[in-house]
C-alpha positions in Angstrom: -53.5 0.4 -2.5 -55.8 -2.3 -1.2 -53.8 -4.6 1.6 -54.8 -7.8 1.4 -56.1 -9.4 4.8 -54.6 -12.7 5.7 -55.9 -15.1 8.1 -53.3 -17.7 9.3 -55.1 -20.4 11.1 -52.6 -23.2 12.8 -54.1 -26.1 15.5 -50.9 -28.5 15.9 -47.5 -28.5 15.7 -47.0 -29.9 12.6 -49.2 -27.1 11.0 -47.4 -24.3 13.1 -43.9 -25.8 11.9 -44.7 -26.4 8.2 -47.1 -22.3 8.4 -44.2 -20.5 10.4 -42.0 -19.7 7.2 -45.9 -18.5 5.2 -46.7 -16.8 8.4 -43.1 -14.5 7.8 -43.0 -14.0 4.0 -46.5 -12.6 4.9 -44.7 -10.3 7.3 -41.8 -9.3 5.2 -44.7 -8.6 2.6 -46.6 -6.2 5.2 -46.6 -3.3 2.3 -49.2 -6.1 0.4 -50.6 -8.2 3.3 -52.6 -7.6 6.8 -52.0 -10.9 8.1 -53.9 -12.2 11.4 -52.7 -15.0 13.0 -54.9 -17.6 14.4 -55.0 -20.6 16.3 -57.6 -23.3 17.5 -55.0 -25.4 20.1 -56.3 -28.3 19.4 -53.0 -29.1 20.4 -52.2 -26.6 23.2 -48.6 -27.6 24.1 -46.9 -28.6 21.8 -48.2 -25.9 19.4 -47.4 -23.3 22.1 -43.9 -24.5 22.0 -42.8 -24.5 18.7 -44.9 -21.1 17.8 -42.3 -19.7 20.5 -39.0 -21.3 18.9 -40.2 -19.8 15.7 -40.9 -16.5 17.1 -44.9 -16.2 16.9 -47.4 -15.2 18.8 -51.1 -15.4 17.8 -53.0 -12.4 17.4 -56.3 -14.5 18.0 -56.1 -18.1 20.1 -58.9 -19.6 20.5 -58.0 -22.5 22.9 -59.9 -24.6 22.5 -58.2 -27.9 23.9 -60.1 -30.1 25.9 -58.5 -32.7 27.8 -59.1 -36.4 26.2 -61.4 -34.7 23.5 -62.5 -36.6 20.9 -62.6 -35.4 16.8 -66.7 -34.7 17.1 -66.8 -32.2 20.0 -63.6 -29.9 18.9 -64.4 -30.0 15.5 -68.2 -28.6 17.5 -66.3 -26.3 19.2 -64.1 -25.5 16.5 -66.4 -24.9 13.2 -68.4 -22.6 15.7 -66.2 -20.0 16.5 -64.0 -19.8 13.9 -67.0 -19.2 12.0 -67.8 -16.1 14.7 -63.8 -15.2 14.1 -64.2 -15.0 10.7 -67.2 -13.0 10.8 -65.4 -10.2 13.4 -61.8 -10.6 11.0 -63.6 -10.3 7.9 -60.3 -11.7 5.3 -59.9 -11.3 1.9 -58.5 -15.1 2.4 -58.4 -18.0 4.5 -54.8 -19.7 4.6 -54.9 -23.2 6.2 -51.7 -26.3 5.9 -52.2 -30.1 5.8 -55.0 -32.3 6.8 -56.2 -31.4 10.7 -59.5 -31.4 12.0 -58.5 -27.4 12.3 -57.8 -27.7 8.8 -61.3 -29.1 7.5 -63.8 -26.7 10.7 -61.6 -23.8 8.8 -61.9 -24.8 5.8 -65.8 -25.4 6.3 -66.4 -21.9 8.0 -63.8 -20.3 5.2 -66.5 -21.1 2.7 -70.0 -20.4 4.3 -68.6 -17.3 4.5 -67.7 -17.0 0.9 -64.0 -15.9 1.9 -61.4 -17.7 -0.7 -59.2 -20.3 1.1 -55.6 -21.4 0.2 -54.9 -24.4 1.3 -51.1 -25.2 2.2 -50.1 -29.0 1.2 -52.8 -29.7 -0.9 -53.3 -32.7 -2.6 -51.9 -35.5 -0.6 -54.0 -38.7 -1.2 -53.3 -42.2 0.5 -56.5 -43.2 -1.8 -57.2 -44.3 1.8 -59.9 -42.8 3.8 -59.3 -45.5 7.2 -55.5 -44.6 7.2 -54.3 -41.6 7.9 -57.7 -41.5 9.6 -59.0 -38.4 10.2 -56.2 -37.3 8.0 -57.7 -38.7 4.6 -61.0 -37.8 5.0 -60.1 -34.2 6.4 -57.4 -33.2 3.1 -60.2 -34.6 0.8 -62.9 -32.3 2.0 -60.4 -29.1 2.1 -59.4 -30.1 -1.2 -63.3 -29.7 -2.1 -63.6 -26.4 -0.5 -60.0 -24.7 -1.5 -59.5 -21.6 -4.3 -56.1 -21.8 -4.6 -54.4 -25.2 -4.2 -50.3 -25.0 -3.2 -49.2 -28.5 -3.9 -45.8 -29.6 -2.8 -45.1 -31.8 -5.6 -46.4 -32.8 -8.9 -47.9 -36.2 -7.5 -49.4 -34.4 -5.3 -50.8 -31.9 -8.4 -52.0 -34.6 -10.4 -54.0 -36.4 -7.3 -55.8 -33.0 -7.8 -56.8 -32.8 -11.3 -57.7 -36.3 -11.2 -61.0 -34.9 -9.1 -61.6 -32.6 -10.9 -60.0 -29.0 -9.6 -58.8 -26.6 -12.4 -55.2 -26.9 -13.3 -55.0 -23.1 -13.0 -56.1 -23.6 -9.0 -53.1 -25.5 -8.5 -49.6 -24.5 -7.9 -46.1 -26.8 -7.2 -44.4 -25.1 -5.1 -42.6 -27.4 -2.9 -43.2 -28.3 1.0 -42.2 -25.7 3.6 -41.2 -28.0 5.7 -38.0 -28.0 3.9 -37.8 -24.3 4.5 -38.8 -24.2 8.5 -36.2 -26.7 8.5 -33.2 -24.8 6.6 -34.0 -22.2 9.1 -33.5 -24.1 12.2 -29.2 -24.7 13.5 -29.0 -28.4 14.3 -25.3 -28.1 15.9 -25.5 -27.6 19.1 -26.6 -29.2 22.6 -29.6 -31.7 22.7 -31.6 -29.8 25.7 -33.7 -32.7 27.2 -31.9 -33.7 30.0 -33.1 -37.1 29.2 -30.9 -37.8 26.6 -27.7 -36.9 28.0 -27.4 -40.5 28.7 -27.5 -41.3 25.2 -24.1 -42.6 23.4 -23.8 -40.8 20.1 -20.2 -40.9 19.8 -19.6 -44.5 19.4 -23.1 -45.8 19.0 -25.7 -46.5 15.9 -28.5 -44.6 17.0 -32.3 -45.2 15.5 -35.0 -42.7 16.2 -38.4 -44.4 16.5 -41.5 -42.6 16.4 -45.6 -44.4 16.2 -48.2 -42.8 17.7 -50.8 -43.2 14.7 -54.1 -43.7 15.3 -54.8 -47.0 12.8 -51.0 -48.2 14.7 -52.8 -48.0 18.3 -53.3 -51.9 19.2 -51.9 -55.4 18.0 -49.8 -53.2 15.2 -48.5 -50.8 17.6 -47.4 -53.7 19.6 -45.7 -55.4 16.7 -43.6 -52.4 16.5 -42.9 -52.7 19.8 -41.3 -56.5 19.5 -39.9 -55.5 16.1 -37.5 -52.9 18.6 -37.0 -55.0 21.1 -35.3 -57.9 18.4 -33.1 -55.4 17.2 -31.9 -53.7 20.3 -31.5 -58.0 21.2 -29.1 -58.3 17.8 -26.9 -55.5 17.3 -24.9 -54.9 20.9 -23.6 -51.3 18.8 -27.5 -49.6 18.6 -29.2 -47.5 20.5 -32.8 -47.2 20.4 -34.4 -43.3 21.3 -38.2 -43.7 21.7 -39.9 -40.3 22.2 -43.5 -41.6 23.6 -46.2 -40.2 22.9 -48.9 -39.0 25.9 -51.7 -40.8 24.3 -52.6 -44.3 26.4 -52.9 -46.4 23.4 -50.0 -45.4 22.7 -47.9 -44.9 25.9 -49.0 -48.1 27.6 -48.5 -50.3 25.2 -45.1 -48.8 24.7 -44.0 -49.5 28.2 -45.4 -53.1 28.7 -43.5 -54.1 25.4 -40.4 -52.2 25.6 -39.6 -51.1 29.6 -36.5 -52.5 31.3 -35.4 -53.5 27.5 -31.3 -52.3 27.3 -30.3 -49.9 25.5 -34.0 -48.7 24.3 -34.8 -44.9 25.8 -38.4 -44.3 26.2 -38.5 -40.5 26.7 -41.0 -38.0 26.5 -42.2 -36.1 23.3 -39.4 -33.6 22.9 -39.6 -30.0 22.2 -39.1 -29.9 17.4 -35.6 -28.4 18.2 -34.5 -31.6 20.1 -36.4 -33.6 17.2 -34.2 -32.0 14.2 -31.5 -32.6 16.3 -31.5 -36.1 17.0 -33.1 -36.6 13.2 -29.5 -35.1 12.6 -27.2 -37.4 14.9 -28.9 -40.7 14.3 -28.4 -43.7 11.7 -31.9 -43.9 10.4 -35.4 -43.3 11.3 -38.4 -45.4 11.4 -41.7 -43.3 11.9 -45.6 -43.6 11.0 -45.3 -39.6 11.1 -46.0 -37.6 7.5 -43.7 -34.4 8.6 -40.7 -36.7 9.2 -40.9 -38.3 5.9 -40.5 -34.8 5.0 -37.5 -34.0 6.8 -35.2 -36.6 7.0 -34.2 -37.0 3.4 -32.9 -33.4 3.7 -31.0 -34.4 6.9 -29.7 -38.0 5.0 -31.0 -40.0 6.8 -33.1 -43.0 5.8 -36.4 -43.4 6.4 -38.6 -47.0 7.4 -42.2 -46.3 6.9 -44.6 -47.8 9.5 -47.4 -47.9 8.0 -49.0 -49.9 5.1 -49.4 -46.4 2.7 -48.5 -43.2 2.4 -49.7 -39.8 0.9 -46.0 -39.0 0.8 -44.7 -41.9 -2.1 -42.6 -39.5 -3.7 -39.8 -40.8 -0.6 -40.1 -44.3 -1.7 -40.0 -43.4 -5.5 -36.8 -41.8 -5.2 -35.5 -44.2 -2.7 -34.9 -42.1 0.7 -37.1 -44.6 2.5 -39.1 -47.5 2.1 -42.7 -48.4 3.5 -42.7 -51.2 5.1 -45.6 -52.0 7.5 -45.8 -53.1 11.2 -45.0 -56.6 10.8 -42.4 -58.1 14.0 -40.4 -59.4 11.2 -40.8 -57.3 8.5 -39.9 -54.4 10.6 -36.3 -56.3 11.9 -35.6 -57.4 8.2 -35.5 -54.4 6.5 -33.8 -52.6 9.7 -31.2 -55.6 9.8 -30.9 -54.4 6.2 -30.0 -50.8 6.7 -27.8 -52.0 9.7 -25.5 -54.4 8.1 -25.2 -53.7 4.3 -23.2 -50.6 3.6 -24.1 -50.2 0.1 -28.0 -49.8 0.7 -27.6 -47.3 3.3 -25.3 -45.1 1.8 -27.7 -45.3 -1.5 -31.0 -44.2 0.7 -29.1 -41.4 2.2 -27.7 -40.1 -0.6 -31.1 -39.8 -3.0 -31.9 -36.1 -1.9 -35.2 -34.7 -0.8 -37.8 -34.5 -3.6 -40.4 -32.3 -1.3 -39.0 -29.0 -2.8 -35.8 -26.3 -2.5 -36.8 -24.5 0.4 -38.5 -21.3 -1.1 -41.9 -22.9 -0.9 -43.0 -20.0 1.5 -41.4 -17.4 -1.4 -44.1 -18.8 -4.2 -47.1 -19.7 -2.0 -46.5 -15.5 -0.7 -46.2 -14.1 -4.4 -48.2 -16.7 -6.0 -51.4 -15.2 -3.3 -50.4 -12.2 -4.0 -50.6 -11.8 -7.4 -53.9 -14.5 -7.9 -55.7 -12.1 -5.4 -55.1 -9.2 -6.9 -56.8 -10.5 -10.3 -59.1 -12.7 -8.9 -60.9 -9.2 -7.3 -60.0 -7.2 -9.7 -57.8 -4.7 -7.5 -55.1 -3.1 -9.2 -51.9 -4.5 -7.8 -48.8 -3.2 -5.7 -46.3 -1.3 -7.0 -43.4 -4.2 -5.5 -45.9 -6.8 -7.4 -45.6 -4.8 -10.8 -42.1 -4.8 -10.5 -41.5 -8.5 -8.8 -39.6 -10.7 -10.8 -41.0 -13.9 -11.6 -40.6 -17.2 -9.3 -38.5 -19.6 -10.7 -40.7 -22.4 -12.3 -43.5 -20.6 -10.7 -46.4 -23.5 -11.6 -44.3 -26.4 -11.3 -40.8 -25.2 -9.5 -40.5 -28.9 -7.5 -41.3 -30.9 -10.5 -39.1 -29.7 -13.3 -35.9 -29.8 -10.7 -36.5 -33.4 -10.0 -37.8 -34.7 -13.2 -40.5 -36.1 -11.1 -42.8 -38.7 -12.7 -45.9 -39.7 -11.1 -46.7 -42.5 -9.4 -49.4 -44.7 -9.9 -52.3 -45.4 -6.6 -50.5 -48.5 -6.1 -47.0 -46.5 -5.6 -48.7 -45.7 -1.8 -49.4 -48.5 -0.5 -47.3 -51.5 1.0 -46.7 -54.1 -1.6 -47.1 -57.7 -0.6 -44.4 -60.6 0.3 -44.9 -63.0 2.3 -41.6 -64.1 3.0 -39.4 -61.4 4.1 -36.3 -63.2 6.4 -36.7 -66.5 8.0 -37.1 -65.1 11.8 -40.1 -66.1 13.9 -41.6 -63.9 16.7 
C-alpha cells in the first residue's frame, strides 16, 4: 500500500494551535500518512511555545523570522525557501491553515511545483481587502490555489462557491480550534506570575486583546479611552490586557492606560494561560479572530473591536457583537453586558457555531478518501472499511441549521446615537 506523503506547514501561533489536532490525527493514521511538519517560524517564540504545549516538534524549521520584518521581505524569503523544501520533500499534498503570509507563500510554492494544496479554515471572507490586512488578501489567494477546501462553516462554503470553487472540492468540517480547545485543561493555576495580583474571586474580569494593523493609531487610542472610562465607571471590574509587543500597540496602550486603577497591562501570555483567562473572565473585548471562535465554547460573550468580521456566524447566533472602535460605542455595549443580566445570559448561552470538536478527524478522513480517488491509487484497507464520517459534507451546517449571511451582515451597522456618553 502506498502511503500519502503530507507536508504540514505552519508559521504563527494561531496556525500551530489550529493545526495541532490535524497533525495529531495524521500521526494517529501513520499506516496511511507519512507526515513532515515544517515551520517558517514567521512568529518565533509564540509558535515555539504553542507547539511545545501540544507536544509537537517540527521536522524542518526554516527559521525565517527577522527582527522588525516587513511583509514583503518575509514573503520573499518564505517563497524561496518553501520552494526549495517542496522540491526536496516531494510531497503528495501540502496542508496549510488560515490566512498568514506563510499560508500565501506555501500555497503559491506548492502550486508552482504542481503539488496538491489542502486549505484548512477555507472560505472566510470579510469582503474588505483592507480589513483585516493582509489576511483577507492571503486567504483569497490561497482559495484560488487550493485543491481541497476544508471550510469551517456553511457560510464559508457559500463564499467559496460564489468565487467559482467547485462544490466537489469544498468540505464543511467545523473549525479545528474547537478540537484544540477541548484538549486543553482549563482548571488549575495560571502560570504567569503577573496575573496572581488579579482578584478573580470578587471582581468581574474583562479580558482585552487588541493589536490588529487596521486598529493601529487612532482606533487603538479610542479603544484604550473606552477601557479607561469603564474602569472609572464600574468599581467591581478589573481589566486584563495582554499587550502585544509591537511598538505600534504597546506605546499607545501605555500612553493612555498606564497607571489606571484596576487595569492590568501585562506581557503576552502563553496559550494555556490565555485560555484559563478566558475561562475565568466575565466577557471579552477583542479584535482577534481565534478568540471569536473559542469564546462561545467557554460561554463568554465577545465584543468584537473591528468594523467587519470574517466570522459572521458569531454575530448570527448572538454569541458576539460587532462594535467597532468608537469610544462611546464600546462603553455603551460593555455597560449593557455589565448591567443587564438577561442580555449577558443570552449571549453567554448562545453556543459555538464553529463546530463540535471533530473537525481534524473529518479533515484527515476526507483528505485520505479524495487523494486516493484523485491519484487513482488503491485505498488503504482501513479506508475501505471506515465508517463514514457523520454528515461528511455539511456536518457543521446541519448541526446548527445555519443560514448563510448576506455580505452586509459582516459589516458594522451604523448607529449614530447609541448613548449620551461624551468623550
